[in-house]
Backbone of each chain as nested JSON, in Angstrom:
{
  "chains": [
    {"id": "A", "residues": [
      {"number": 1, "name": "UNK", "atoms": {"N": [-26.295, -9.97, 6.588], "CA": [-24.995, -10.006, 7.425], "C": [-24.437, -8.344, 7.365]}},
      {"number": 2, "name": "UNK", "atoms": {"N": [-24.266, -8.1, 8.646], "CA": [-23.565, -6.681, 8.764], "C": [-22.315, -6.739, 9.126]}},
      {"number": 3, "name": "UNK", "atoms": {"N": [-21.586, -5.257, 8.785], "CA": [-20.098, -5.087, 9.318], "C": [-20.532, -3.86, 10.379]}},
      {"number": 4, "name": "UNK", "atoms": {"N": [-19.474, -4.291, 11.344], "CA": [-19.803, -3.093, 12.073], "C": [-17.99, -2.825, 12.697]}},
      {"number": 5, "name": "UNK", "atoms": {"N": [-18.026, -1.481, 12.761], "CA": [-16.467, -0.802, 13.151], "C": [-16.825, -0.171, 14.376]}},
      {"number": 6, "name": "UNK", "atoms": {"N": [-16.149, -0.592, 15.381], "CA": [-16.062, 0.173, 16.935], "C": [-14.859, 0.797, 17.089]}},
      {"number": 7, "name": "UNK", "atoms": {"N": [-14.839, 1.888, 17.539], "CA": [-13.68, 2.482, 17.846], "C": [-13.626, 2.996, 19.369]}},
      {"number": 8, "name": "UNK", "atoms": {"N": [-12.964, 2.272, 20.281], "CA": [-12.939, 2.215, 21.782], "C": [-11.491, 3.605, 22.213]}},
      {"number": 9, "name": "UNK", "atoms": {"N": [-11.811, 4.975, 22.863], "CA": [-10.919, 5.394, 23.276], "C": [-10.967, 5.945, 24.341]}},
      {"number": 10, "name": "UNK", "atoms": {"N": [-9.583, 6.484, 24.841], "CA": [-10.128, 6.976, 26.426], "C": [-10.693, 8.249, 26.361]}},
      {"number": 11, "name": "UNK", "atoms": {"N": [-11.64, 8.65, 27.5], "CA": [-12.113, 9.361, 27.611], "C": [-10.845, 11.303, 27.587]}},
      {"number": 12, "name": "UNK", "atoms": {"N": [-11.689, 12.385, 27.063], "CA": [-10.789, 13.303, 27.541], "C": [-10.21, 13.543, 28.967]}},
      {"number": 13, "name": "UNK", "atoms": {"N": [-9.145, 13.771, 29.107], "CA": [-8.377, 13.83, 30.425], "C": [-8.255, 12.547, 31.083]}},
      {"number": 14, "name": "UNK", "atoms": {"N": [-8.304, 11.457, 30.755], "CA": [-7.743, 10.241, 31.36], "C": [-6.345, 10.186, 30.776]}},
      {"number": 15, "name": "UNK", "atoms": {"N": [-5.313, 9.709, 31.426], "CA": [-3.776, 9.54, 31.037], "C": [-3.812, 8.138, 30.366]}},
      {"number": 16, "name": "UNK", "atoms": {"N": [-3.06, 8.154, 29.085], "CA": [-3.268, 7.049, 28.395], "C": [-1.511, 6.795, 28.44]}},
      {"number": 17, "name": "UNK", "atoms": {"N": [-1.063, 5.941, 29.329], "CA": [0.357, 5.664, 29.495], "C": [0.927, 4.956, 28.382]}},
      {"number": 18, "name": "UNK", "atoms": {"N": [0.156, 4.005, 27.755], "CA": [0.602, 3.497, 26.538], "C": [1.02, 4.595, 25.012]}},
      {"number": 19, "name": "UNK", "atoms": {"N": [0.188, 5.342, 25.218], "CA": [0.364, 6.466, 24.132], "C": [1.652, 7.522, 24.528]}},
      {"number": 20, "name": "UNK", "atoms": {"N": [1.741, 7.316, 25.959], "CA": [2.884, 8.387, 26.176], "C": [4.072, 7.753, 25.94]}},
      {"number": 21, "name": "UNK", "atoms": {"N": [4.262, 6.186, 26.263], "CA": [5.411, 5.582, 25.753], "C": [5.768, 5.669, 24.268]}},
      {"number": 22, "name": "UNK", "atoms": {"N": [4.655, 5.701, 23.676], "CA": [5.03, 5.3, 21.961], "C": [5.421, 6.772, 21.658]}},
      {"number": 23, "name": "UNK", "atoms": {"N": [5.042, 7.996, 22.178], "CA": [5.488, 9.214, 22.205], "C": [7.05, 9.667, 22.468]}},
      {"number": 24, "name": "UNK", "atoms": {"N": [6.998, 8.93, 23.58], "CA": [8.682, 9.197, 23.892], "C": [9.443, 8.229, 23.307]}},
      {"number": 25, "name": "UNK", "atoms": {"N": [8.931, 7.005, 22.671], "CA": [9.788, 6.279, 21.812], "C": [9.998, 6.937, 20.526]}},
      {"number": 26, "name": "UNK", "atoms": {"N": [9.024, 7.805, 20.047], "CA": [9.005, 8.561, 18.772], "C": [10.134, 9.55, 18.769]}},
      {"number": 27, "name": "UNK", "atoms": {"N": [10.006, 9.995, 20.029], "CA": [11.079, 11.15, 19.91], "C": [12.42, 10.835, 20.088]}},
      {"number": 28, "name": "UNK", "atoms": {"N": [12.728, 9.88, 20.993], "CA": [14.088, 8.862, 20.898], "C": [14.256, 8.565, 19.34]}},
      {"number": 29, "name": "UNK", "atoms": {"N": [13.501, 8.306, 18.543], "CA": [13.92, 7.881, 17.126], "C": [13.887, 9.014, 16.212]}},
      {"number": 30, "name": "UNK", "atoms": {"N": [13.775, 10.483, 16.643], "CA": [13.987, 11.506, 16.016], "C": [12.74, 12.025, 15.248]}},
      {"number": 31, "name": "UNK", "atoms": {"N": [11.409, 11.689, 15.553], "CA": [10.113, 12.25, 14.953], "C": [9.603, 13.39, 15.856]}},
      {"number": 32, "name": "UNK", "atoms": {"N": [10.423, 14.238, 15.989], "CA": [10.003, 15.382, 16.65], "C": [8.82, 15.975, 16.192]}},
      {"number": 33, "name": "UNK", "atoms": {"N": [8.389, 15.818, 15.173], "CA": [7.26, 16.368, 14.503], "C": [5.661, 15.816, 15.441]}},
      {"number": 34, "name": "UNK", "atoms": {"N": [5.621, 14.566, 15.911], "CA": [4.651, 14.149, 16.519], "C": [4.37, 14.566, 18.108]}},
      {"number": 35, "name": "UNK", "atoms": {"N": [3.293, 15.073, 18.174], "CA": [3.402, 15.978, 19.368], "C": [2.285, 15.066, 20.732]}},
      {"number": 36, "name": "UNK", "atoms": {"N": [1.491, 14.498, 19.746], "CA": [0.745, 13.954, 20.825], "C": [0.574, 12.412, 20.509]}},
      {"number": 37, "name": "UNK", "atoms": {"N": [0.178, 11.571, 21.195], "CA": [-0.485, 10.072, 20.502], "C": [-1.446, 9.484, 21.775]}},
      {"number": 38, "name": "UNK", "atoms": {"N": [-2.383, 8.931, 20.942], "CA": [-3.226, 8.465, 22.101], "C": [-3.879, 7.318, 21.264]}},
      {"number": 39, "name": "UNK", "atoms": {"N": [-3.619, 5.781, 22.189], "CA": [-3.927, 4.48, 21.562], "C": [-5.133, 4.06, 22.042]}},
      {"number": 40, "name": "UNK", "atoms": {"N": [-6.021, 3.561, 21.191], "CA": [-7.454, 3.009, 21.437], "C": [-7.429, 1.662, 20.692]}},
      {"number": 41, "name": "UNK", "atoms": {"N": [-8.774, 1.095, 20.736], "CA": [-9.195, 0.125, 19.978], "C": [-9.789, 0.298, 18.834]}},
      {"number": 42, "name": "UNK", "atoms": {"N": [-9.568, -1.051, 17.805], "CA": [-10.417, -0.618, 16.908], "C": [-11.269, -2.421, 16.661]}},
      {"number": 43, "name": "UNK", "atoms": {"N": [-12.34, -2.559, 16.418], "CA": [-13.104, -3.843, 16.889], "C": [-13.803, -3.676, 15.689]}},
      {"number": 44, "name": "UNK", "atoms": {"N": [-13.803, -5.048, 14.932], "CA": [-14.594, -5.055, 13.806], "C": [-15.419, -6.42, 14.135]}},
      {"number": 45, "name": "UNK", "atoms": {"N": [-16.652, -6.024, 14.063], "CA": [-17.787, -7.236, 14.287], "C": [-18.58, -7.571, 13.123]}},
      {"number": 46, "name": "UNK", "atoms": {"N": [-18.684, -8.662, 12.577], "CA": [-19.913, -9.382, 11.928], "C": [-20.688, -10.18, 12.278]}},
      {"number": 47, "name": "UNK", "atoms": {"N": [-21.946, -9.628, 11.821], "CA": [-23.317, -9.977, 12.663], "C": [-23.745, -11.215, 11.793]}},
      {"number": 48, "name": "UNK", "atoms": {"N": [-24.614, -12.222, 12.043], "CA": [-25.416, -12.952, 11.189], "C": [-26.245, -12.275, 10.43]}},
      {"number": 49, "name": "UNK", "atoms": {"N": [-27.023, -11.525, 11.315], "CA": [-28.335, -10.861, 10.504], "C": [-27.89, -9.368, 10.064]}},
      {"number": 50, "name": "UNK", "atoms": {"N": [-28.855, -9.288, 8.918], "CA": [-28.507, -8.053, 8.551], "C": [-28.382, -6.842, 9.452]}},
      {"number": 51, "name": "UNK", "atoms": {"N": [-28.664, -5.607, 8.852], "CA": [-28.471, -4.32, 9.885], "C": [-29.824, -3.651, 10.257]}},
      {"number": 52, "name": "UNK", "atoms": {"N": [-30.571, -4.497, 10.59], "CA": [-32.023, -3.974, 11.137], "C": [-32.03, -2.878, 12.344]}},
      {"number": 53, "name": "UNK", "atoms": {"N": [-33.444, -2.444, 12.624], "CA": [-33.525, -1.426, 13.343], "C": [-33.28, -2.026, 15.008]}},
      {"number": 54, "name": "UNK", "atoms": {"N": [-32.964, -3.47, 15.115], "CA": [-32.448, -3.456, 16.391], "C": [-30.921, -3.731, 16.658]}},
      {"number": 55, "name": "UNK", "atoms": {"N": [-29.987, -3.654, 15.82], "CA": [-28.827, -3.978, 15.815], "C": [-28.014, -2.748, 16.614]}},
      {"number": 56, "name": "UNK", "atoms": {"N": [-28.458, -1.577, 16.489], "CA": [-27.98, -0.557, 16.975], "C": [-27.678, -0.705, 18.45]}},
      {"number": 57, "name": "UNK", "atoms": {"N": [-28.999, -0.989, 18.866], "CA": [-28.994, -1.087, 20.585], "C": [-28.42, -2.442, 21.037]}},
      {"number": 58, "name": "UNK", "atoms": {"N": [-28.314, -3.392, 19.958], "CA": [-27.343, -4.684, 20.402], "C": [-25.872, -4.232, 20.497]}},
      {"number": 59, "name": "UNK", "atoms": {"N": [-25.322, -3.178, 19.581], "CA": [-23.998, -2.742, 19.519], "C": [-23.926, -1.892, 20.969]}},
      {"number": 60, "name": "UNK", "atoms": {"N": [-24.784, -1.191, 21.256], "CA": [-24.56, -0.157, 22.182], "C": [-24.567, -1.058, 23.199]}},
      {"number": 61, "name": "UNK", "atoms": {"N": [-25.219, -1.829, 23.695], "CA": [-25.047, -2.911, 24.848], "C": [-23.888, -3.731, 24.765]}},
      {"number": 62, "name": "UNK", "atoms": {"N": [-23.339, -4.389, 23.695], "CA": [-21.959, -4.962, 23.793], "C": [-20.828, -4.123, 23.918]}},
      {"number": 63, "name": "UNK", "atoms": {"N": [-21.138, -2.695, 23.569], "CA": [-20.179, -1.753, 24.039], "C": [-19.82, -1.624, 25.591]}},
      {"number": 64, "name": "UNK", "atoms": {"N": [-21.158, -1.47, 25.813], "CA": [-21.446, -0.908, 27.514], "C": [-20.694, -1.904, 28.233]}},
      {"number": 65, "name": "UNK", "atoms": {"N": [-21.318, -3.103, 27.991], "CA": [-20.867, -4.36, 28.89], "C": [-19.599, -4.636, 28.525]}},
      {"number": 66, "name": "UNK", "atoms": {"N": [-19.168, -5.148, 27.425], "CA": [-18.052, -5.657, 27.396], "C": [-16.691, -5.152, 26.507]}},
      {"number": 67, "name": "UNK", "atoms": {"N": [-17.111, -4.322, 25.475], "CA": [-15.919, -3.699, 24.647], "C": [-14.994, -2.452, 25.237]}},
      {"number": 68, "name": "UNK", "atoms": {"N": [-15.971, -1.639, 25.981], "CA": [-15.422, -0.38, 26.563], "C": [-15.564, -0.462, 28.052]}},
      {"number": 69, "name": "UNK", "atoms": {"N": [-14.743, 0.234, 28.746], "CA": [-15.067, 0.392, 30.399], "C": [-15.555, 1.862, 30.289]}},
      {"number": 70, "name": "UNK", "atoms": {"N": [-16.739, 2.046, 30.604], "CA": [-17.521, 3.345, 30.735], "C": [-16.922, 4.166, 31.345]}},
      {"number": 71, "name": "UNK", "atoms": {"N": [-16.508, 3.778, 32.51], "CA": [-15.735, 4.444, 33.527], "C": [-14.767, 5.547, 32.951]}},
      {"number": 72, "name": "UNK", "atoms": {"N": [-13.637, 4.949, 32.173], "CA": [-12.619, 5.727, 31.814], "C": [-12.712, 5.795, 29.805]}},
      {"number": 73, "name": "UNK", "atoms": {"N": [-13.541, 5.031, 29.507], "CA": [-13.523, 5.132, 27.643], "C": [-14.53, 5.31, 27.121]}},
      {"number": 74, "name": "UNK", "atoms": {"N": [-14.627, 5.844, 26.043], "CA": [-15.809, 6.272, 25.031], "C": [-15.623, 5.568, 23.902]}},
      {"number": 75, "name": "UNK", "atoms": {"N": [-17.006, 5.138, 23.172], "CA": [-16.742, 4.678, 22.055], "C": [-17.747, 5.17, 20.869]}},
      {"number": 76, "name": "UNK", "atoms": {"N": [-17.544, 4.726, 19.809], "CA": [-18.518, 4.903, 18.519], "C": [-18.288, 3.834, 17.624]}},
      {"number": 77, "name": "UNK", "atoms": {"N": [-19.459, 3.805, 17.072], "CA": [-19.432, 2.832, 16.19], "C": [-20.06, 3.342, 14.532]}},
      {"number": 78, "name": "UNK", "atoms": {"N": [-19.962, 2.503, 13.565], "CA": [-20.352, 2.466, 12.223], "C": [-20.844, 1.189, 11.689]}},
      {"number": 79, "name": "UNK", "atoms": {"N": [-22.257, 1.166, 11.468], "CA": [-22.682, -0.165, 11.038], "C": [-22.699, -0.141, 9.054]}},
      {"number": 80, "name": "UNK", "atoms": {"N": [-21.994, -1.304, 8.552], "CA": [-21.774, -1.036, 7.294], "C": [-22.86, -1.982, 6.657]}}
    ]},
    {"id": "B", "residues": [
      {"number": 1, "name": "UNK", "atoms": {"N": [-0.895, 22.309, 12.475], "CA": [-0.977, 21.222, 13.065], "C": [-1.926, 20.109, 12.225]}},
      {"number": 2, "name": "UNK", "atoms": {"N": [-1.811, 18.658, 12.538], "CA": [-2.125, 17.945, 11.453], "C": [-2.844, 16.846, 12.624]}},
      {"number": 3, "name": "UNK", "atoms": {"N": [-3.973, 16.254, 12.496], "CA": [-4.278, 15.06, 13.084], "C": [-4.476, 13.857, 12.424]}},
      {"number": 4, "name": "UNK", "atoms": {"N": [-3.862, 12.614, 12.505], "CA": [-3.612, 11.386, 11.711], "C": [-4.428, 10.099, 12.502]}},
      {"number": 5, "name": "UNK", "atoms": {"N": [-5.518, 9.587, 12.02], "CA": [-5.897, 8.463, 12.447], "C": [-5.112, 7.321, 11.791]}},
      {"number": 6, "name": "UNK", "atoms": {"N": [-4.637, 6.126, 12.691], "CA": [-4.044, 5.185, 12.163], "C": [-4.836, 3.762, 12.668]}},
      {"number": 7, "name": "UNK", "atoms": {"N": [-5.143, 3.157, 11.646], "CA": [-5.989, 1.833, 12.183], "C": [-5.146, 0.553, 11.764]}},
      {"number": 8, "name": "UNK", "atoms": {"N": [-4.925, -0.378, 12.774], "CA": [-3.787, -1.409, 12.684], "C": [-4.43, -2.652, 13.029]}},
      {"number": 9, "name": "UNK", "atoms": {"N": [-4.517, -3.523, 12.016], "CA": [-5.186, -4.891, 12.012], "C": [-4.053, -5.922, 11.646]}},
      {"number": 10, "name": "UNK", "atoms": {"N": [-4.654, -7.316, 12.087], "CA": [-4.137, -8.357, 11.884], "C": [-4.483, -8.572, 10.279]}},
      {"number": 11, "name": "UNK", "atoms": {"N": [-3.257, -9.26, 9.74], "CA": [-3.291, -9.201, 8.089], "C": [-4.764, -10.57, 8.264]}},
      {"number": 12, "name": "UNK", "atoms": {"N": [-5.309, -10.781, 6.91], "CA": [-5.98, -11.81, 6.83], "C": [-5.401, -13.242, 7.016]}},
      {"number": 13, "name": "UNK", "atoms": {"N": [-5.93, -14.257, 7.876], "CA": [-5.419, -15.227, 7.876], "C": [-4.36, -15.499, 9.158]}},
      {"number": 14, "name": "UNK", "atoms": {"N": [-4.244, -14.265, 9.786], "CA": [-3.62, -14.355, 11.167], "C": [-4.704, -14.742, 12.208]}},
      {"number": 15, "name": "UNK", "atoms": {"N": [-4.3, -15.543, 13.245], "CA": [-4.819, -15.639, 14.267], "C": [-5.334, -14.544, 15.45]}},
      {"number": 16, "name": "UNK", "atoms": {"N": [-6.706, -14.359, 15.613], "CA": [-6.65, -13.438, 16.534], "C": [-7.072, -13.621, 17.805]}},
      {"number": 17, "name": "UNK", "atoms": {"N": [-6.577, -14.076, 18.967], "CA": [-7.025, -14.845, 19.905], "C": [-7.876, -13.874, 20.928]}},
      {"number": 18, "name": "UNK", "atoms": {"N": [-7.267, -12.52, 20.877], "CA": [-8.24, -11.551, 21.805], "C": [-9.327, -11.656, 21.242]}},
      {"number": 19, "name": "UNK", "atoms": {"N": [-9.556, -11.403, 19.802], "CA": [-10.829, -11.582, 19.144], "C": [-11.729, -12.364, 19.375]}},
      {"number": 20, "name": "UNK", "atoms": {"N": [-10.835, -13.888, 19.445], "CA": [-11.726, -15.303, 19.737], "C": [-12.042, -14.872, 20.89]}},
      {"number": 21, "name": "UNK", "atoms": {"N": [-11.494, -14.859, 21.845], "CA": [-12.071, -14.533, 23.297], "C": [-13.326, -13.583, 23.342]}},
      {"number": 22, "name": "UNK", "atoms": {"N": [-13.257, -12.498, 23.103], "CA": [-14.528, -11.7, 23.036], "C": [-15.36, -12.352, 22.294]}},
      {"number": 23, "name": "UNK", "atoms": {"N": [-15.452, -13.09, 21.126], "CA": [-16.375, -13.72, 20.682], "C": [-17.018, -14.613, 21.375]}},
      {"number": 24, "name": "UNK", "atoms": {"N": [-16.058, -15.384, 22.026], "CA": [-16.637, -16.664, 23.065], "C": [-17.453, -16.025, 24.359]}},
      {"number": 25, "name": "UNK", "atoms": {"N": [-16.912, -14.898, 24.608], "CA": [-17.489, -14.14, 26.116], "C": [-19.138, -13.867, 25.567]}},
      {"number": 26, "name": "UNK", "atoms": {"N": [-18.945, -12.792, 24.337], "CA": [-20.312, -12.675, 23.463], "C": [-21.557, -13.803, 23.469]}},
      {"number": 27, "name": "UNK", "atoms": {"N": [-20.744, -14.882, 23.05], "CA": [-21.851, -16.196, 23.089], "C": [-22.13, -16.528, 24.082]}},
      {"number": 28, "name": "UNK", "atoms": {"N": [-21.374, -16.817, 25.164], "CA": [-22.16, -16.912, 26.534], "C": [-23.017, -16.122, 27.138]}},
      {"number": 29, "name": "UNK", "atoms": {"N": [-22.799, -14.414, 27.025], "CA": [-23.495, -13.487, 27.301], "C": [-24.99, -13.525, 26.5]}},
      {"number": 30, "name": "UNK", "atoms": {"N": [-25.213, -14.437, 25.286], "CA": [-26.533, -14.431, 24.78], "C": [-26.352, -13.629, 23.578]}},
      {"number": 31, "name": "UNK", "atoms": {"N": [-25.35, -13.009, 22.922], "CA": [-25.328, -12.136, 21.648], "C": [-24.592, -13.557, 20.669]}},
      {"number": 32, "name": "UNK", "atoms": {"N": [-25.989, -13.899, 20.115], "CA": [-25.413, -15.027, 19.115], "C": [-25.388, -14.604, 17.81]}},
      {"number": 33, "name": "UNK", "atoms": {"N": [-25.895, -13.319, 17.599], "CA": [-25.745, -12.768, 16.435], "C": [-24.486, -12.215, 16.205]}},
      {"number": 34, "name": "UNK", "atoms": {"N": [-23.929, -12.215, 16.886], "CA": [-22.071, -11.958, 16.412], "C": [-21.348, -13.181, 16.105]}},
      {"number": 35, "name": "UNK", "atoms": {"N": [-21.249, -12.999, 14.711], "CA": [-20.344, -14.064, 14.406], "C": [-18.584, -14.308, 14.235]}},
      {"number": 36, "name": "UNK", "atoms": {"N": [-18.341, -12.808, 14.24], "CA": [-16.982, -12.582, 14.489], "C": [-16.541, -11.601, 14.765]}},
      {"number": 37, "name": "UNK", "atoms": {"N": [-15.55, -11.908, 15.645], "CA": [-14.507, -10.247, 16.32], "C": [-13.244, -10.488, 15.617]}},
      {"number": 38, "name": "UNK", "atoms": {"N": [-12.831, -9.222, 15.591], "CA": [-11.385, -8.848, 15.008], "C": [-11.11, -7.435, 15.76]}},
      {"number": 39, "name": "UNK", "atoms": {"N": [-10.182, -7.779, 16.888], "CA": [-9.607, -6.553, 17.537], "C": [-8.155, -6.115, 16.967]}},
      {"number": 40, "name": "UNK", "atoms": {"N": [-8.227, -4.651, 16.742], "CA": [-7.229, -3.849, 16.2], "C": [-6.658, -2.802, 17.03]}},
      {"number": 41, "name": "UNK", "atoms": {"N": [-5.807, -2.12, 16.475], "CA": [-5.47, -0.715, 17.378], "C": [-5.873, 0.194, 16.451]}},
      {"number": 42, "name": "UNK", "atoms": {"N": [-6.205, 1.319, 17.438], "CA": [-6.841, 2.691, 16.722], "C": [-5.764, 3.627, 17.345]}},
      {"number": 43, "name": "UNK", "atoms": {"N": [-4.758, 4.373, 16.694], "CA": [-4.074, 5.408, 17.384], "C": [-4.099, 6.853, 16.499]}},
      {"number": 44, "name": "UNK", "atoms": {"N": [-4.244, 7.496, 17.717], "CA": [-4.637, 8.911, 16.933], "C": [-3.334, 9.91, 16.97]}},
      {"number": 45, "name": "UNK", "atoms": {"N": [-2.692, 10.456, 16.252], "CA": [-1.632, 11.311, 16.346], "C": [-1.793, 12.93, 15.894]}},
      {"number": 46, "name": "UNK", "atoms": {"N": [-1.303, 13.621, 17.026], "CA": [-0.959, 15.228, 16.588], "C": [0.284, 15.705, 16.065]}},
      {"number": 47, "name": "UNK", "atoms": {"N": [-0.05, 16.372, 15.207], "CA": [1.438, 16.742, 14.329], "C": [1.667, 18.02, 14.886]}},
      {"number": 48, "name": "UNK", "atoms": {"N": [2.87, 18.572, 15.165], "CA": [3.508, 19.783, 15.527], "C": [3.158, 20.624, 14.004]}},
      {"number": 49, "name": "UNK", "atoms": {"N": [3.61, 20.466, 12.632], "CA": [3.667, 20.717, 11.518], "C": [2.062, 20.019, 10.939]}},
      {"number": 50, "name": "UNK", "atoms": {"N": [1.828, 21.216, 9.882], "CA": [0.677, 21.175, 9.242], "C": [0.546, 19.839, 8.308]}},
      {"number": 51, "name": "UNK", "atoms": {"N": [-0.17, 19.106, 7.403], "CA": [-0.274, 18.38, 6.584], "C": [0.338, 18.611, 5.276]}},
      {"number": 52, "name": "UNK", "atoms": {"N": [1.758, 18.622, 5.304], "CA": [2.78, 19.041, 4.181], "C": [2.872, 17.45, 3.193]}},
      {"number": 53, "name": "UNK", "atoms": {"N": [3.486, 17.785, 2.186], "CA": [3.94, 16.598, 1.732], "C": [4.718, 15.261, 2.003]}},
      {"number": 54, "name": "UNK", "atoms": {"N": [5.673, 15.601, 3.101], "CA": [6.228, 14.733, 3.647], "C": [5.817, 13.712, 4.525]}},
      {"number": 55, "name": "UNK", "atoms": {"N": [4.402, 14.544, 5.067], "CA": [3.915, 13.652, 6.103], "C": [3.275, 12.112, 5.778]}},
      {"number": 56, "name": "UNK", "atoms": {"N": [2.788, 11.823, 4.811], "CA": [2.378, 10.645, 4.542], "C": [3.576, 9.882, 4.504]}},
      {"number": 57, "name": "UNK", "atoms": {"N": [5.165, 10.158, 3.866], "CA": [5.694, 9.171, 3.962], "C": [6.452, 9.098, 5.462]}},
      {"number": 58, "name": "UNK", "atoms": {"N": [6.454, 10.218, 6.386], "CA": [6.492, 10.167, 7.808], "C": [5.867, 9.191, 8.749]}},
      {"number": 59, "name": "UNK", "atoms": {"N": [4.498, 9.347, 8.518], "CA": [3.643, 8.32, 8.932], "C": [3.63, 6.887, 8.627]}},
      {"number": 60, "name": "UNK", "atoms": {"N": [4.099, 6.902, 7.214], "CA": [4.472, 4.91, 6.811], "C": [5.387, 4.554, 7.676]}},
      {"number": 61, "name": "UNK", "atoms": {"N": [6.528, 5.576, 7.817], "CA": [7.891, 5.275, 8.167], "C": [7.573, 4.803, 9.589]}},
      {"number": 62, "name": "UNK", "atoms": {"N": [6.684, 5.432, 10.534], "CA": [6.503, 5.31, 11.943], "C": [5.576, 4.09, 11.908]}},
      {"number": 63, "name": "UNK", "atoms": {"N": [4.585, 3.906, 11.244], "CA": [3.666, 2.816, 11.312], "C": [4.762, 1.354, 10.927]}},
      {"number": 64, "name": "UNK", "atoms": {"N": [5.583, 1.656, 9.952], "CA": [6.447, 0.635, 9.309], "C": [7.507, 0.298, 10.851]}},
      {"number": 65, "name": "UNK", "atoms": {"N": [7.912, 1.301, 11.546], "CA": [9.075, 0.838, 12.493], "C": [8.679, 0.45, 13.983]}},
      {"number": 66, "name": "UNK", "atoms": {"N": [7.186, 1.112, 14.171], "CA": [6.852, 0.972, 15.698], "C": [5.351, 0.631, 15.865]}},
      {"number": 67, "name": "UNK", "atoms": {"N": [4.418, 1.049, 15.247], "CA": [2.923, 1.132, 15.449], "C": [2.513, -0.472, 14.857]}},
      {"number": 68, "name": "UNK", "atoms": {"N": [3.081, -0.845, 14.0], "CA": [2.649, -1.851, 13.485], "C": [3.725, -3.395, 13.078]}},
      {"number": 69, "name": "UNK", "atoms": {"N": [3.524, -4.45, 13.338], "CA": [4.284, -5.585, 13.228], "C": [4.465, -6.02, 11.579]}},
      {"number": 70, "name": "UNK", "atoms": {"N": [5.054, -5.444, 10.873], "CA": [4.932, -5.747, 9.819], "C": [4.705, -7.255, 9.079]}},
      {"number": 71, "name": "UNK", "atoms": {"N": [4.908, -8.022, 9.874], "CA": [4.99, -9.674, 9.641], "C": [3.48, -10.019, 9.84]}},
      {"number": 72, "name": "UNK", "atoms": {"N": [2.789, -9.342, 10.838], "CA": [1.483, -10.011, 10.842], "C": [0.554, -8.854, 10.653]}},
      {"number": 73, "name": "UNK", "atoms": {"N": [0.66, -7.774, 10.929], "CA": [0.014, -6.821, 10.822], "C": [-0.202, -5.943, 9.144]}},
      {"number": 74, "name": "UNK", "atoms": {"N": [-1.244, -5.218, 9.353], "CA": [-1.308, -4.105, 8.441], "C": [-2.119, -2.778, 8.772]}},
      {"number": 75, "name": "UNK", "atoms": {"N": [-1.701, -1.678, 8.431], "CA": [-2.382, -0.454, 8.586], "C": [-2.566, 0.269, 7.48]}},
      {"number": 76, "name": "UNK", "atoms": {"N": [-3.696, 1.254, 7.997], "CA": [-3.679, 2.037, 7.107], "C": [-4.451, 3.441, 7.863]}},
      {"number": 77, "name": "UNK", "atoms": {"N": [-4.136, 4.511, 7.162], "CA": [-4.322, 6.034, 8.081], "C": [-5.093, 7.231, 7.254]}},
      {"number": 78, "name": "UNK", "atoms": {"N": [-5.607, 8.016, 7.698], "CA": [-6.053, 9.069, 7.218], "C": [-5.371, 10.301, 7.953]}},
      {"number": 79, "name": "UNK", "atoms": {"N": [-4.959, 11.197, 6.971], "CA": [-4.775, 12.54, 7.333], "C": [-5.692, 13.615, 7.265]}},
      {"number": 80, "name": "UNK", "atoms": {"N": [-5.963, 14.341, 8.811], "CA": [-6.755, 15.198, 8.644], "C": [-6.372, 16.803, 8.457]}}
    ]}
  ]
}
């Protein structure tokens, strides 16, 4: 069994309306120290098989095909 | 300026319907090696001031009040 942590974030330059909304909410709540908020996804996967040489390729495929939108999002992952 | 990375995940035992949906999609796509999927939020914050002694308290407050639902979610963060 292996655990994989995937981080999906918007590419630089892509507008993040959810992050902007949270930023505005924080302003109104008085947290003026926060200058920017970007919101992404944090995905934890558990695999049946251990971390073999093919796992990295498999996770790349899964990210490209399902977890991230390659037009506007980037991803990185850690295999544990 | 400091950067803060916040990870918000469901507490253990809380059902994650979005994760379940992704798990089912992966099954149908043939990725039988993936046994469990849990989906959370990954939030990046940038602050005006540097990482002082009060920043940890401020981020805890922001997580409790806005970023995480303390009833069903847990969070952790890293200050860089």
